[in-house]
N, C-alpha and C positions, 0 to 999 in steps of 0.2 A: 467788274467794278475796279476802280483804282485801288492799288495796294500801297503799303507804306513806302515802298521804294520808287513808286511811279512819280515822275516829275510833275510838279504843279504846273498849271496852265501857263503862267507867265514865264517860268523857266523853260518850258517846252517850246514856247514861241521863240524865245531868245536863242535857244540851242539851234533850232532849225534855221533861223535868220542868219546866225553867225556861221553855221556849217555850210549853208547853201548860198552864202553871199546875198541873201534876200529870200525871196520865195522860190521854192523848187519848181521846175517845169514838169518833172516826171517823178513818179513813185514806182519803185521796184519792190515787189513783195515775194517773200518766200511763201510756199504753199502750206505744207504741213506744220501745224502749230501756230500759224499766223492767220492765213485766210480761213483755214479749216481746223476744227477740233478733231484730230485724227489719232491722237496718241494711243488711246486704248483700243481703237479699231486696228491700228497697225500692230500693236502688241498681241492682239488676239490672233492675227494672221501668223505671226512668227511663233507664238506659243502652240498654235495648232500644228504647224510643221514639226516642231520639236516633239510634241506629244506623239505624233505618228512615227517618229524616229526613236521613241522610247526615252526621250530626254526630259529633264525637269523644265519648268517655266523659266523664262529669262530672269537673270538677276538685274540689279539696278544698273550696273555698268554696261551690261549688254543692251538693256532698254535704251539707254542714252545713245549708245553707238547706232542702234538701229534707226532711231528717230532722225539722226543727222545724215545717214548714208543712203546710197541707192539701194534698191531691193537686192540686187545681185551682191553688192558688197556686204550687206547685212546678213544675207543667208550664208555666205561663205564664212563670215565671222562667227556666227553662232552655231555652225555645224562642224563637228570634228572631222578632220580630213578623211578618216576611215569611213565616214557616212555620207560623203559628198555625192557619190553616185546615187545612193538611195534618196538623198534629199531632192535631187533634180526630178526624180520620178514622182516623189510625194507631192511636189509643188504642182505637177500636172493634174493631180487629183483634186486640188482646191480651186474653187472659183472665187477669185477676189471680188469680182463684180457682184456675184450672188450672195456670198457668205460674209463679206467684210465691208464693202462700200456702203451698204445701207446703214451701218453703224456711225458713219462719219456725219458730222453736223457742221454748219457754218459757225465761225467764231462769233462771239457776242458783239452785236452792233455793227458787224461788217457790212451787211446788206444796206442798212440805212446810211452808213458811211460812204459806200460806193455811189449810192443815188445822189448824195449831197455834193460830191466832188467831181462826178463825171462831167466831162466837157471843160473843166477848169485845169485839169492836170492830165498828162500822159500817164497811162497805167500799164505796167508790165509785170510778168511773173518770171522768176528764176528759181526753178525747182530741181531737186535731184530725183524726182519721179521720172520713170522711163517712158511710159505710155502716154497717150493722149488723156487730157483731164477735162476736155470740153463737156462731156456728158455729166461728170460730177459737178462742175461749175453750174451747168444749166439746172440740175436737180436742186442745187442749193441757192438758186436765184442770183447767181453771180455770172451768168453767161453773157458774153458780148461786151464786157467792160475792159478786157485786157488785150493788148496787142503791142509787142509779141508775147507769146508764152514759150519760154525757153525751158525745155526738158532736156534730159541727157541724150535724147535722140538728135538734138540740134547743136549741142555744145558739150564741152567737158564738164564733168560733175564738179560741184563745189567741194573743196575750197578754191578751185580754179576760178579766176575772174572772167573766164572766156564768155560765159553767158551774159554777164552784166555788161561787158564791153560790147558785145553784139547788140544788146538793147540800146546802148548809147549811140552806136553807129546808125541803127535804124531810125532813132529819134533825131539824130543830128544835133546833139546837145553835148555840152561839156560835162565832165564828171561831177563838178560841184553844183550843177543844175539839177541833179537827181538826188533822191533820198531812198536809201535801201532799208526796208523794214524786215528784220529777221529775228529768229529766236535761238540761233545756235552759233557756236564758234565757227562752223563752216560758212554760215552766212556772213559773219563779221569779216572773216578772212577774204572771202570773195569780194566784198565791198571794199575792203582796204586795198586789195590787189588792183581793183579798177579805179581807186582813188575817189570812191563815192562816199559821201557822208552816210553814217549808219545809225539807226535807232534800234535798240534792243527791245524786243517785245516779250514781256513776261518771262525773262530769264535772269534770275538773280546772279548767275555766274558771270555775266558780262555787263555788270551794272556800271562799269567805268565809262561806258558810252551813254549817250542820251537814252533815257528809258521811258517807255510808255507801255501800259498794260490795258489800255481802254481805248477802243476806236472812237467812241463818242468824244473823248478828250482830244484825240489827235485830229478829229474833224474840226473842232473848235479852233485849234491852233492853226491848221492849214487855211481854213476859211478866213480867219483874222488876217493872216499874211497876204492871202490873195486879194482880199478887199482893200487892205492897206496899200497894196501896189496900185490898185485902180484909182486911188484918190489923187 
């Protein structure tokens, strides 16, 4: 549901129109925290590793870092150097697919949002996840909507704009013709580095950008602009 900081529909429409010089041609999404509600699932994974190493649960600062970073960066960050060799062995004991991924859910309204806008906008993903995410997207009824899907297997991790730039090149569009929807400083910096307009999704710490916390509202704004273009 919209929160107090979320832009009202008229302001959201105007923000997108001004930022994208009209209606965007493509939408680039972060994955964790935007397409999927994965925060607690990811934290459960990192806390499980720490528990096996005899460490306490993550503090707030560690949680924030882990949600923005690649898994390798996060594990190094939350593991004291003296325990790094043990950590790598412990990770092999944990099955992310079996123990953690079933906890992940699709973000509110995202599936109906994708159904409403598919065929009208190019859709891509730029994520700091390492491995393939197709199985997870299929499980959450989001399979087949996105092309390309840029993981760190194919590009430098955010905040590098490398993945966003590669998406633009594949789509053959200008930066202002895309809209990047992300929930972290890493996402914002990647978008800025690629000169792509950015919308903050449910993160009060980057509210100076256009802000939306409800995909139903974003759907209305995008379809308004799309239909306006066709008149």
